[in-house]
Backbone as a printed PyTorch tensor [residue, N CA C, xyz], in Angstrom:
tensor([[[ 64.1390,  76.3690,  93.2570],
         [ 64.3610,  77.6890,  92.7100],
         [ 65.0660,  77.5670,  91.3730]],

        [[ 64.5490,  78.2350,  90.3960],
         [ 65.1480,  78.2460,  89.0590],
         [ 66.0660,  79.4560,  88.9320]],

        [[ 67.3580,  79.1960,  88.7970],
         [ 68.3460,  80.2550,  88.6750],
         [ 68.5410,  80.5890,  87.2060]],

        [[ 68.5990,  81.8810,  86.8900],
         [ 68.8990,  82.3190,  85.5190],
         [ 70.1720,  83.1590,  85.5560]],

        [[ 70.6570,  83.5210,  84.3780],
         [ 71.8580,  84.3610,  84.3110],
         [ 71.6380,  85.7090,  84.9950]],

        [[ 70.4180,  86.1830,  84.9950],
         [ 70.1260,  87.4930,  85.5870],
         [ 70.2720,  87.4860,  87.1040]],

        [[ 70.0550,  86.3520,  87.7390],
         [ 70.0850,  86.3040,  89.2060],
         [ 71.4640,  86.6580,  89.7640]],

        [[ 72.5480,  85.9530,  89.3880],
         [ 73.8570,  86.3590,  89.9150],
         [ 74.2970,  87.7220,  89.3740]],

        [[ 73.8380,  88.0580,  88.1810],
         [ 74.2070,  89.3520,  87.5910],
         [ 73.6300,  90.5140,  88.3960]],

        [[ 72.5590,  90.2630,  89.1340],
         [ 71.9740,  91.3130,  89.9770],
         [ 72.9490,  91.7850,  91.0490]],

        [[ 73.8330,  90.9070,  91.4830],
         [ 74.7930,  91.2750,  92.5310],
         [ 75.9670,  92.1040,  92.0090]],

        [[ 76.2320,  92.0780,  90.7120],
         [ 77.4060,  92.7640,  90.1740],
         [ 77.4580,  94.2490,  90.5290]],

        [[ 76.3900,  95.0230,  90.2990],
         [ 76.4800,  96.4500,  90.6530],
         [ 76.6400,  96.6730,  92.1560]],

        [[ 75.9460,  95.8870,  92.9630],
         [ 76.0410,  96.0530,  94.4170],
         [ 77.4520,  95.7270,  94.9050]],

        [[ 78.0050,  94.6370,  94.4220],
         [ 79.3460,  94.2430,  94.8430],
         [ 80.3680,  95.2710,  94.3770]],

        [[ 80.2230,  95.7500,  93.1460],
         [ 81.1590,  96.7470,  92.6210],
         [ 81.1410,  98.0200,  93.4580]],

        [[ 79.9550,  98.4770,  93.8160],
         [ 79.8560,  99.6840,  94.6460],
         [ 80.4250,  99.4610,  96.0380]],

        [[ 80.1730,  98.2870,  96.6110],
         [ 80.7390,  97.9780,  97.9220],
         [ 82.2640,  97.9450,  97.8750]],

        [[ 82.8130,  97.3200,  96.8580],
         [ 84.2670,  97.2490,  96.7470],
         [ 84.8680,  98.6380,  96.5590]],

        [[ 84.1870,  99.5010,  95.8270],
         [ 84.6480, 100.8740,  95.6670],
         [ 84.6250, 101.6050,  97.0110]],

        [[ 83.5650, 101.4200,  97.7710],
         [ 83.4680, 102.0400,  99.0980],
         [ 84.5530, 101.4920, 100.0270]],

        [[ 84.7770, 100.1850,  99.9820],
         [ 85.8080,  99.5810, 100.8260],
         [ 87.1960, 100.1250, 100.4550]],

        [[ 87.4550, 100.2580,  99.1640],
         [ 88.7460, 100.7760,  98.7110],
         [ 88.9350, 102.2190,  99.1610]],

        [[ 87.8850, 103.0220,  99.0650],
         [ 87.9740, 104.4050,  99.5300],
         [ 88.2510, 104.4660, 101.0270]],

        [[ 87.6000, 103.5940, 101.7990],
         [ 87.8670, 103.5340, 103.2370],
         [ 89.3230, 103.1490, 103.4850]],

        [[ 89.7850, 102.1540, 102.7660],
         [ 91.1540, 101.6760, 102.9220],
         [ 92.1460, 102.8040, 102.6530]],

        [[ 91.9490, 103.5350, 101.5640],
         [ 92.8640, 104.6170, 101.2110],
         [ 92.8120, 105.7520, 102.2320]],

        [[ 91.6190, 106.0800, 102.7060],
         [ 91.4840, 107.1440, 103.7070],
         [ 92.1780, 106.7570, 105.0130]],

        [[ 92.0100, 105.5160, 105.4300],
         [ 92.6370, 105.0640, 106.6740],
         [ 94.1550, 104.9850, 106.5170]],

        [[ 94.6210, 104.5250, 105.3730],
         [ 96.0660, 104.4700, 105.1380],
         [ 96.6680, 105.8690, 105.2140]],

        [[ 95.9890, 106.8440, 104.6340],
         [ 96.4590, 108.2260, 104.6840],
         [ 96.4400, 108.7570, 106.1200]],

        [[ 95.3900, 108.4390, 106.8490],
         [ 95.2750, 108.8650, 108.2370],
         [ 96.3770, 108.2440, 109.1010]],

        [[ 96.6850, 106.9810, 108.8660],
         [ 97.7570, 106.3120, 109.6110],
         [ 99.0900, 107.0100, 109.3460]],

        [[ 99.3400, 107.3420, 108.0950],
         [100.5900, 108.0470, 107.7770],
         [100.6790, 109.3840, 108.5250]],

        [[ 99.5760, 110.1370, 108.5140],
         [ 99.5610, 111.4330, 109.1970],
         [ 99.7410, 111.2740, 110.7030]],

        [[ 99.0300, 110.3020, 111.2860],
         [ 99.1600, 110.0790, 112.7280],
         [100.5570, 109.6030, 113.0990]],

        [[101.1330, 108.7910, 112.2500],
         [102.4920, 108.3130, 112.5080],
         [103.4660, 109.4870, 112.5330]],

        [[103.3360, 110.3920, 111.5830],
         [104.2060, 111.5700, 111.5610],
         [104.0030, 112.4170, 112.8120]],

        [[102.7550, 112.6000, 113.2220],
         [102.4740, 113.3720, 114.4440],
         [103.0340, 112.6670, 115.6770]],

        [[102.9170, 111.3410, 115.6980],
         [103.4360, 110.5720, 116.8400],
         [104.9550, 110.6960, 116.9240]],

        [[105.6160, 110.6800, 115.7860],
         [107.0740, 110.8240, 115.7620],
         [107.4860, 112.1720, 116.3600]],

        [[106.6680, 113.2120, 116.1340],
         [106.9870, 114.5460, 116.6380],
         [106.5660, 114.7320, 118.0930]],

        [[105.3330, 114.3290, 118.4330],
         [104.7460, 114.6400, 119.7410],
         [104.8100, 113.4940, 120.7460]],

        [[104.8270, 112.2730, 120.2630],
         [104.8580, 111.0830, 121.1270],
         [103.7030, 111.0630, 122.1430]],

        [[102.5040, 111.4090, 121.6720],
         [101.3210, 111.4220, 122.5410],
         [100.7150, 110.0240, 122.6160]],

        [[100.3690, 109.5560, 123.8200],
         [ 99.7820, 108.2110, 123.9700],
         [ 98.4610, 108.0360, 123.2170]],

        [[ 97.6680, 109.1170, 123.1080],
         [ 96.3730, 109.0090, 122.4130],
         [ 96.5920, 108.6440, 120.9380]],

        [[ 97.6740, 109.1120, 120.3590],
         [ 97.9690, 108.7910, 118.9620],
         [ 98.2660, 107.3060, 118.7960]],

        [[ 98.9490, 106.7320, 119.7710],
         [ 99.2420, 105.2930, 119.7230],
         [ 97.9370, 104.4920, 119.7620]],

        [[ 96.9940, 104.9020, 120.6060],
         [ 95.7020, 104.2200, 120.6920],
         [ 94.9160, 104.3590, 119.3870]],

        [[ 94.9690, 105.5610, 118.8020],
         [ 94.2710, 105.7720, 117.5420],
         [ 94.8560, 104.8990, 116.4400]],

        [[ 96.1610, 104.8200, 116.3950],
         [ 96.8160, 103.9930, 115.3750],
         [ 96.4590, 102.5230, 115.5760]],

        [[ 96.3510, 102.0790, 116.8250],
         [ 95.9520, 100.6900, 117.1000],
         [ 94.5340, 100.4350, 116.5840]],

        [[ 93.6230, 101.3850, 116.7990],
         [ 92.2590, 101.2330, 116.2660],
         [ 92.2760, 101.1930, 114.7380]],

        [[ 93.1020, 102.0420, 114.1520],
         [ 93.1800, 102.0780, 112.6880],
         [ 93.7520, 100.7790, 112.1330]],

        [[ 94.6770, 100.1740, 112.8610],
         [ 95.2330,  98.8850, 112.4260],
         [ 94.1290,  97.8240, 112.3820]],

        [[ 93.2890,  97.7970, 113.4240],
         [ 92.1710,  96.8470, 113.4430],
         [ 91.2340,  97.1050, 112.2680]],

        [[ 90.9290,  98.3800, 112.0530],
         [ 90.0210,  98.7260, 110.9630],
         [ 90.6120,  98.3400, 109.6090]],

        [[ 91.9040,  98.5630, 109.4390],
         [ 92.5720,  98.2200, 108.1860],
         [ 92.5000,  96.7160, 107.9310]],

        [[ 92.7180,  95.9330, 108.9660],
         [ 92.6230,  94.4730, 108.8250],
         [ 91.1990,  94.0500, 108.4820]],

        [[ 90.2220,  94.6720, 109.1200],
         [ 88.8280,  94.3390, 108.8080],
         [ 88.4730,  94.7120, 107.3690]],

        [[ 88.9410,  95.8680, 106.9340],
         [ 88.6480,  96.2870, 105.5590],
         [ 89.2750,  95.3230, 104.5630]],

        [[ 90.4730,  94.8600, 104.8660],
         [ 91.1060,  93.8690, 103.9850],
         [ 90.2610,  92.5960, 103.9100]],

        [[ 89.7230,  92.1550, 105.0520],
         [ 88.8400,  90.9820, 105.0550],
         [ 87.5320,  91.2690, 104.3270]],

        [[ 86.9890,  92.4680, 104.5260],
         [ 85.7570,  92.8420, 103.8230],
         [ 85.9750,  92.7690, 102.3190]],

        [[ 87.1040,  93.3100, 101.8600],
         [ 87.4230,  93.2620, 100.4350],
         [ 87.5900,  91.8240,  99.9550]],

        [[ 88.2530,  91.0090, 100.7530],
         [ 88.4760,  89.6150, 100.3780],
         [ 87.1520,  88.8770, 100.1970]],

        [[ 86.2600,  89.0180, 101.1840],
         [ 84.9600,  88.3440, 101.0790],
         [ 84.1290,  88.9160,  99.9340]],

        [[ 84.2040,  90.2240,  99.7230],
         [ 83.4660,  90.8390,  98.6120],
         [ 83.9570,  90.3390,  97.2650]],

        [[ 85.2750,  90.2660,  97.1050],
         [ 85.8360,  89.7700,  95.8440],
         [ 85.5050,  88.2880,  95.6500]],

        [[ 85.5780,  87.5170,  96.7290],
         [ 85.2210,  86.0990,  96.6340],
         [ 83.7520,  85.9460,  96.2250]],

        [[ 82.8890,  86.7880,  96.7560],
         [ 81.4790,  86.7560,  96.3810],
         [ 81.3150,  87.0710,  94.8900]],

        [[ 82.0510,  88.0750,  94.4320],
         [ 82.0250,  88.4620,  93.0200],
         [ 82.4640,  87.2910,  92.1350]],

        [[ 83.5510,  86.6460,  92.5370],
         [ 84.0510,  85.4970,  91.7650],
         [ 83.0460,  84.3460,  91.7510]],

        [[ 82.3940,  84.0970,  92.8790],
         [ 81.3940,  83.0260,  92.9400],
         [ 80.2020,  83.3300,  92.0290]],

        [[ 79.8730,  84.6050,  91.8650],
         [ 78.8080,  84.9640,  90.9220],
         [ 79.2100,  84.6000,  89.4930]],

        [[ 80.4810,  84.8440,  89.1650],
         [ 80.9680,  84.4560,  87.8350],
         [ 80.9620,  82.9450,  87.6660]],

        [[ 81.4280,  82.2280,  88.6850],
         [ 81.4180,  80.7620,  88.6250],
         [ 79.9840,  80.2640,  88.4550]],

        [[ 79.0670,  80.8690,  89.1860],
         [ 77.6550,  80.5040,  89.0790],
         [ 77.1570,  80.6680,  87.6430]],

        [[ 77.5410,  81.7830,  87.0220],
         [ 77.1090,  82.0160,  85.6410],
         [ 77.7090,  80.9860,  84.6850]],

        [[ 78.9710,  80.6210,  84.9010],
         [ 79.5790,  79.5740,  84.0760],
         [ 78.8490,  78.2460,  84.2700]],

        [[ 78.5200,  77.9320,  85.5140],
         [ 77.8000,  76.6820,  85.7720],
         [ 76.4310,  76.6890,  85.1050]],

        [[ 75.7580,  77.8210,  85.1360],
         [ 74.4710,  77.9310,  84.4410],
         [ 74.6540,  77.7490,  82.9360]],

        [[ 75.7130,  78.3340,  82.4000],
         [ 76.0160,  78.2060,  80.9740],
         [ 76.2310,  76.7460,  80.5900]],

        [[ 76.8530,  75.9880,  81.4890],
         [ 77.1230,  74.5750,  81.2240],
         [ 75.9590,  73.6690,  81.6170]],

        [[ 74.8610,  74.2590,  82.0880],
         [ 73.6690,  73.4860,  82.4210],
         [ 73.7180,  72.7900,  83.7690]],

        [[ 74.5690,  73.2240,  84.6500],
         [ 74.7100,  72.6260,  85.9870],
         [ 73.8920,  73.4350,  86.9970]],

        [[ 72.5890,  73.2910,  86.9330],
         [ 71.6610,  74.0910,  87.7250],
         [ 71.8630,  73.9180,  89.2420]],

        [[ 71.9870,  72.6830,  89.6910],
         [ 72.1160,  72.4310,  91.1300],
         [ 73.4260,  73.0170,  91.6630]],

        [[ 74.5210,  72.7590,  90.9480],
         [ 75.8110,  73.3140,  91.3750],
         [ 75.7760,  74.8410,  91.3620]],

        [[ 75.1360,  75.4160,  90.3500],
         [ 75.0330,  76.8740,  90.2600],
         [ 74.2600,  77.4440,  91.4480]],

        [[ 73.2210,  76.7520,  91.8650],
         [ 72.4330,  77.2030,  93.0170],
         [ 73.2890,  77.2130,  94.2760]],

        [[ 74.0830,  76.1720,  94.4790],
         [ 74.9520,  76.1080,  95.6650],
         [ 76.0340,  77.1840,  95.6260]],

        [[ 76.5920,  77.3920,  94.4590],
         [ 77.6390,  78.4170,  94.3270],
         [ 77.0420,  79.8060,  94.5470]],

        [[ 75.8270,  80.0410,  94.0460],
         [ 75.1760,  81.3300,  94.2710],
         [ 74.8780,  81.5300,  95.7590]],

        [[ 74.4710,  80.4700,  96.4270],
         [ 74.2410,  80.5540,  97.8770],
         [ 75.5470,  80.9060,  98.5920]],

        [[ 76.6430,  80.3200,  98.1410],
         [ 77.9510,  80.6470,  98.7100],
         [ 78.2890,  82.1190,  98.4670]],

        [[ 77.9950,  82.6000,  97.2680],
         [ 78.2400,  84.0230,  96.9600],
         [ 77.4570,  84.9250,  97.9020]],

        [[ 76.2210,  84.5570,  98.1810],
         [ 75.4010,  85.3490,  99.1040],
         [ 75.9680,  85.3050, 100.5190]],

        [[ 76.4210,  84.1330, 100.9490],
         [ 77.0180,  84.0140, 102.2830],
         [ 78.2990,  84.8390, 102.3980]],

        [[ 79.1110,  84.8150, 101.3570],
         [ 80.3340,  85.6130, 101.3640],
         [ 80.0170,  87.1080, 101.4310]],

        [[ 78.9730,  87.5180, 100.7170],
         [ 78.5810,  88.9300, 100.7650],
         [ 78.0570,  89.2920, 102.1540]],

        [[ 77.3130,  88.3760, 102.7680],
         [ 76.8340,  88.6200, 104.1290],
         [ 78.0090,  88.7510, 105.0990]],

        [[ 79.0270,  87.9330, 104.9230],
         [ 80.2150,  88.0270, 105.7810],
         [ 80.9070,  89.3710, 105.5830]],

        [[ 81.0060,  89.8050, 104.3530],
         [ 81.6230,  91.0930, 104.0560],
         [ 80.8520,  92.2370, 104.7110]],

        [[ 79.5460,  92.1950, 104.6230],
         [ 78.7190,  93.2470, 105.2190],
         [ 78.7680,  93.2060, 106.7470]],

        [[ 78.8390,  92.0130, 107.3080],
         [ 78.9530,  91.8850, 108.7670],
         [ 80.2700,  92.4880, 109.2510]],

        [[ 81.3500,  92.2100, 108.5290],
         [ 82.6390,  92.8120, 108.8730],
         [ 82.5910,  94.3290, 108.7180]],

        [[ 81.8550,  94.7970, 107.7330],
         [ 81.6900,  96.2370, 107.5470],
         [ 81.0150,  96.8670, 108.7640]],

        [[ 80.0070,  96.1860, 109.2810],
         [ 79.3280,  96.6740, 110.4790],
         [ 80.2890,  96.7140, 111.6710]],

        [[ 81.0930,  95.6780, 111.8160],
         [ 82.0780,  95.6370, 112.8970],
         [ 83.0940,  96.7670, 112.7470]],

        [[ 83.5110,  97.0330, 111.5330],
         [ 84.4680,  98.1140, 111.2780],
         [ 83.8620,  99.4620, 111.6480]],

        [[ 82.5940,  99.6480, 111.3970],
         [ 81.9180, 100.8890, 111.7690],
         [ 81.9120, 101.0520, 113.2900]],

        [[ 81.6730,  99.9690, 114.0120],
         [ 81.6810, 100.0170, 115.4750],
         [ 83.0730, 100.3830, 116.0040]],

        [[ 84.1050,  99.8240, 115.4070],
         [ 85.4690, 100.1460, 115.8240],
         [ 85.7860, 101.6010, 115.5000]],

        [[ 85.3200, 102.0620, 114.3600],
         [ 85.5050, 103.4540, 113.9720],
         [ 84.8800, 104.3900, 115.0030]],

        [[ 83.6910, 104.0370, 115.4510],
         [ 83.0200, 104.8440, 116.4730],
         [ 83.8190, 104.8110, 117.7800]],

        [[ 84.4410, 103.6870, 118.0770],
         [ 85.2750, 103.5810, 119.2690],
         [ 86.4710, 104.5160, 119.2050]],

        [[ 87.0640, 104.6310, 118.0200],
         [ 88.1940, 105.5440, 117.8500],
         [ 87.7380, 106.9910, 118.0260]],

        [[ 86.5580, 107.3030, 117.5460],
         [ 86.0390, 108.6600, 117.7260],
         [ 85.7340, 108.9440, 119.1950]],

        [[ 85.2830, 107.9160, 119.9070],
         [ 85.0540, 108.0910, 121.3460],
         [ 86.3650, 108.4180, 122.0740]],

        [[ 87.4690, 107.8120, 121.6340],
         [ 88.7690, 108.1310, 122.2210],
         [ 89.1060, 109.6100, 122.0440]],

        [[ 88.8610, 110.1080, 120.8300],
         [ 89.1300, 111.5200, 120.5730],
         [ 88.2480, 112.4190, 121.4260]],

        [[ 86.9740, 112.0620, 121.5120],
         [ 86.0610, 112.8610, 122.3210],
         [ 86.4680, 112.8420, 123.7960]],

        [[ 86.8780, 111.6840, 124.2790],
         [ 87.3180, 111.5740, 125.6720],
         [ 88.5500, 112.4450, 125.9060]],

        [[ 89.4980, 112.3930, 124.9850],
         [ 90.6990, 113.2060, 125.0910],
         [ 90.3400, 114.6950, 125.0770]],

        [[ 89.4260, 115.0650, 124.2180],
         [ 88.9710, 116.4590, 124.1380],
         [ 88.3080, 116.8950, 125.4390]],

        [[ 87.4480, 116.0440, 125.9790],
         [ 86.7660, 116.3650, 127.2280],
         [ 87.7510, 116.4390, 128.3850]],

        [[ 88.7560, 115.5660, 128.4170],
         [ 89.7730, 115.6010, 129.4690],
         [ 90.5780, 116.8940, 129.4010]],

        [[ 90.8670, 117.3680, 128.1820],
         [ 91.6150, 118.6210, 128.0180],
         [ 90.7940, 119.8220, 128.4800]],

        [[ 89.4870, 119.7540, 128.3200],
         [ 88.6280, 120.8780, 128.7050],
         [ 88.5080, 120.9920, 130.2210]],

        [[ 88.7640, 119.9040, 130.9480],
         [ 88.6180, 119.9260, 132.4250],
         [ 89.7980, 120.4910, 133.0760]]])
């Protein structure tokens, strides 16, 4: 495979948008944790403790997603430098690493979505229990 400067550059917009989405998720969850913490301090409801535990897991996953996404972004830059210096084989390996890092980031994103759905199931269960 012949790698050109355009190949790693193709990932730049995708990675940038993913990192923006991850940051927005991080900020939303941080705000939600603050609100739930305040409610827990007032009401001391067990469901709030469970929700906060789910949010902690999600926050850790988002941090890992961001880490892998940024590492992928950096590997794209390294790949471009290697191409600039004429190191085609090394650039190919580094680009493959960038793709693997992005795949890891997306896999963690999928896991975070599943955990998010689990937290919503807790709320629905609590709502259904209150209705009975």
